[in-house]
N, C-alpha and C positions, 0 to 999 in steps of 0.2 A: 664290476662284472668279472666272474671267474671264467677263464678260458680253459676248457678241457683239452689236455694235450695227449694223454696216453693212459692205457690200463696196464698196470704192472702185474707180473705173475703173483698168484696168491691173493689177489684182491677180489672181493666180491663186487657185485653190481652197485652196492651202496657206497663204494669208495671211488673217488675220481682224483686225478692229478691235475693241478693247475698252478696258478700263481696267486700269492697274496702279498700286497705291498712290495711287489718286485721280487719276492723270494719264491722258489719252487716249493710247493706244499701238497700234502694229501688232504682231501676234504672227506671226512667220514660222516655219514648221516645215520643217526639213530633216534628213533622215536620223534622225528620231526625236527631235531636239533642238529647243528653241524659242528663237528670238531675239526680243528686244523692241526696238522702235524707237519713240522718243517723238515727240510732236507738237511742232513749233516753231510758236509763235503767229503768227509773221510769214510763214513759208514753208509751213505745213502739215506733213504727215507727211514725214519725211526718213529716209534710211537712215544709221545710225551708221557712221562710218568706223572703221578699225582704230585701237586705242589707241596713242598714242605710247609710246616706251620709258619715259619718265619717269612717264606716267600708269599704265602697267602696274606699275611699281615701287611707286608710292604705293598703288595698289589692293592689291598683294600684301602690303604691310605691314599694311594695315587688315584684310585677310582672315585674318591670323594670329591675331587676337583670337577667343577662344571666343564672345564676345558678338556677333560680326559677323553682320549680316543686311542684305540689300540695302535693306530698308525703313528700317532705322535710318540708313543712309548718306544716303538720300534725305531723311529727316526732318531730319538735321543740316544739309543744304544749304538746305532750306526755311527753317529758323530763321535761318541766316546771311543769306539774302536778305531776310527780314522785318525783321531787326534793322538791316540796312544797315551802312554803313561811315562815316557822317558823324560829326562831333565830338560831336553831341548824344547819339548812341547809344553813345558810348564812356565815358559817365559811370560812375564807380564808385558803389556804394551810399553810400559816405561823402559823395561830392560831391552825390549826389541829395538826401540828407538835409539837407545844408547849404543847398541851393537851396530846399528846402521850408520850412525854418525862416526863411530870408530872406523868403520869400513870406508866411508867417504874420505877420511883423512889418510888412511893407508893407501887409497887409490890416487892420492895427491890431487884431489879435486881442488879447484881454485878456492881461495879464502872466501871470496864473496859467495860462492855456491854453498860452502859449508855453513857460513853464518846464516844465510837465508834458510837452509834446511833446518838448522838448529832452532831458530826462533819459531818456525812453523810447527815443528814437531813438539817443541815445548808447549805450545798452545794446545795441541791435540792431547798430549799426555796429562795436562791439567784436567781434561774432561774424561779421558778414557784410560789413563795410565794404570789404574788399579785392576783393569780387566785382564784375564788371561788371554794372550794373543791368539791362541788357537780357538777361542770361543767367540771372538769378535765377528759380528755378522754385518752384512751389507747395510742393514737398517741402522746399526750403531754408527757407521761412517756417515750415512746419509743424514741422520739426526744431528751429528756434530757439524756437518757442512752447512746445513740449513740454519745453524745458529750464527753463521758468519754473514754479514751484510752482502748483498749481491754486488758483483763487480770484479775487477781485475784481481783484487786481493784474494778473493775466494777462489778464483781460477788458479792463482799461484799456489794456494794451499792444496788444491786438488792435484796439481803436478807433483808436489813433494810427497804427498801421501801415496800417490800412485806408485812412485818409485819405491817407497818403503815396503809396501805390501807385495809388490811384484818380486822384489829381492827376497823377502821373507819366504814367499811361496817357492821360489826357485831353489832356495837352500834348504827347504824342508822344515823351516821354523813353524810354518802353519800348513795344515793339510789343504786348505782352500783359500783362495785369494778373495777377500771380501769386496774388493773393488774391481774384480774381473769383469763385471757387467755393468758397473756404475759409470754413467756418462757424466762429463762436466756439466755443472749447473749453469755455467756462464761461458760466453765467448771471450776471447782475449780483447781487452779494451784497446782503443786506438788513441794514443796521446799525440795528436797532431796540432796542438796549439803552438803558434809561432809568435816571435817578437816582431814588432814593426821595425822597419829599417831605421826610422827616426830614433826609436828607443835604443836600438843596438848601437848606433853611432854615438848617442849620448853616453851610454855606458862606457864606451871606449874612451871618450874624452874625459869623463869623470875619473876613471881609474888611472889615466895617464897624468892626472893633475892639471888638466887644461880647462876644466870647467867645474864649478861648484855643484855638489849633489842636488841642491835646490836653492831657490831664492832665500836669502837670509843666512845662508851658511857660507863659509869660506872655502876657497879652493884648497884641496889637500892632496898629499901624495901617499897617505897612509894605505890606500887601496892599490898601490902600484903592483903589489905582488899578485893581484888578480888579473893583470893585463894578459899574460900568456893563456890563462884559462879561457877568457872571452875570445881571444884570437884563434886558438887551436880548436875550440869547440864550435865557434860560430863561423869562422872562415875556412877551416880545414875539415870539419865534420868528425873530429876525434871524440871518442867516448870519455866521460869523466873518469872512469876507472883506468884509462890509459894515460891520464894527465895527473891525477891525484892519488896519493898512496892511501889505501885503506889501513894498512899496517906498515910497520917500520921497514920491513924488508921487501915490500912489494915493488916489482920493477915498473918504472914509468918512463915517459918520454924525457930524455936528457938532451943537453945542448949538443952533445956529440952526434945526435941523431939527425941534425940538420945538415944537409948537403947544399950549402948556399950557392955554389957555382953551378950545380945541376938543378937548382931550384926544386929540391925534393926534401921531404922529411920522412925518415924511415921509422915505421912502427914495427919494432922487433917482435919476433914470435912470442917471446915471453911477456912482452908488454901488451900485446893484443888480447882482447877478450878470449878467454879459454873455452873455445867451442870444440866440436869434434872434427873440425877441418884438419887435414894433415899438415898443411902449411898455412900459418896465419900471418906470416910476414907480408907487409905491403909497403909500397912506396907511394906517398901522397904528393902530388904536385903542389908546390907552394904558390899561394896567391900573391900577387904583387903587393897588396895591402899588408899581408903577413910579413913579408920581407921588410917593408918600410917600418913597421911597428916593432918587430922583434929583434932585428939584427943589431940595433944599438944596445940591446939589453943582454947580449950574449955573455954567458959566464961558463961555469963548470958544474957538473953534476946535474941533478934533476932540475927541470925548468921551473917547477914549483916545489920547493924543498920542504914545505910545511906539511903537517899531518892533516888528515881529513877533517878532524874536529876543528882545528884552527881555520882551515879553509872555509868550512861551512859557517863558522862564526863570522868571518870576514864578509862573506856573501850576504848573510842575513842582515848584518849591520848596514852594508851598502844599500840594500833594498829598502831598509827602514828609513835611511836618511834621504833616499831618492823618492820614497813613498811610491814604490812600484811593487807589483805582485810578481813572483817568480814562478811561471808554470813549469811543471815537471818535464824534463828532457827537452826544453824549448830550444836550446842551441842546435842540437842535431836535427830537430824537426825543422828549424828555420833553414839550416844549411841545405838539407835535402829539398825542401820546398822551393827555395829561391834558385838553387843551382839548376834544378831541372827545368826552369823556364828558358834556359839557353844552352843546356848541356844534355847529353844523352843519359838515360837512366843507368846504362851500364857503367859509364864513367863515374857517375855519382856514387853508385853502389860500391865500386872498387875502392874509391877513396874512403868510404865509410867502413869498409870491411864487412859488408853485408851482401846477401843475395839480392839480386835486382827485384825479385818478387817481394821480398821482405820490405825493401825500401818503398815500393809502390803501395804495399798494403798498410804499413804502419806510419810512415813519416810524411807522406806527400799530400798537400792540398793543391787543388788546381788553381793556378793563377794565369794571368795573361802572359803569352810568350814574351820573353825578354824583360819581364817586370823585375826579376831578381838581380839584375846587374848592379843596381844601386846598393844592394846589400854588400857586395864585394868591392864597392867603390870603382866600378868599371864604367867607362863612358858608354852612353846609350848606343853609340854607333858600333860598338864592339860586337861582332857576330862570329859564330863558328863557321868558317868557310865563306865563300863568296856566292852571290846569287848566280844562277845559271846564265850563261851568255846566250844571246839570241843568234840563231843561224841566219845567214844572209837571206833576205826576203821574208823573214818571219815578222809578224807584227806583235807588239806587246799587248796583252789583254789588259784593258783598263777598266777600273770600276769607279763609280762616283761615290 
């Protein structure tokens, strides 16, 4: 519908001013047909001259398409003007991704973050890398995302791609953010699978060389290097990235971080997961079982000095010999779940270096109060605090 806005001097009654496709225009009616004249920002309204032969030819070719509509032609021109013709706007998606990764390194993002971003962007560029970044549309991103199976992996891809396109838009590499209105297709998954207390205690005995991996095999000490991993992850709630090096220079927990007299282990700022928190340093109270197992092993340097590839090879071989399945993130899941049966959520979250809400949302399964003491080799009668004392004359409420 055309909205009539005003009559301009010199116009007759057969001419009206309105809008067409969002642009100010003059509509002129002659012999039952309507002509549209667009506004020139510098000169005001002007009459369109006759099309040149070449222009008629181009327009004739375009109008042969069944999808042709004047509005689509105008939209295409608008997009061309918005995207510009500078070198920056000619970046391909592949080149844009490379620039973003270089920026992540320059900003000193953690090695793990850069690696995760790189492999997700590599996957995207295999599908969209040839496209001009400025021409990528929401539908292109959505089509790519729907090619990834549903779940946490696709949610992680969304997170990385969202960072890329927001950065590209903010720096003017693209005129429009194709993910600006695109919502995640999945919620974050909850990995809350835990180990049984019996299996955890068996893992500790096998790695210490006190028990054979399974019947028919001999007791071995070849897995002794894994003992600190199971203790720090399962009894102290530390992250794998705080214990095991992903790369040669990655800072990790060292023997000097143990304050045996104060019964604390220090997770230094550079060792802790690199979040946006201003201070990531934390002091984690040592469990009695941790002191008993690790103190005789005290040395110098990293508690686990091997590379991540060697470590994962050890763990895989151990699980194979014990014929057990290793659930993802099961040590921290177990620590959080069992500790919260007799400790406050705040204490557990501080030890883990997480927000209390995060611990409750992602790690915890509901168990009977006090059930988790066996995980930490604590006596059943160990409680936090004493039961309230009865005042003189009060009767204790009894249940059958």
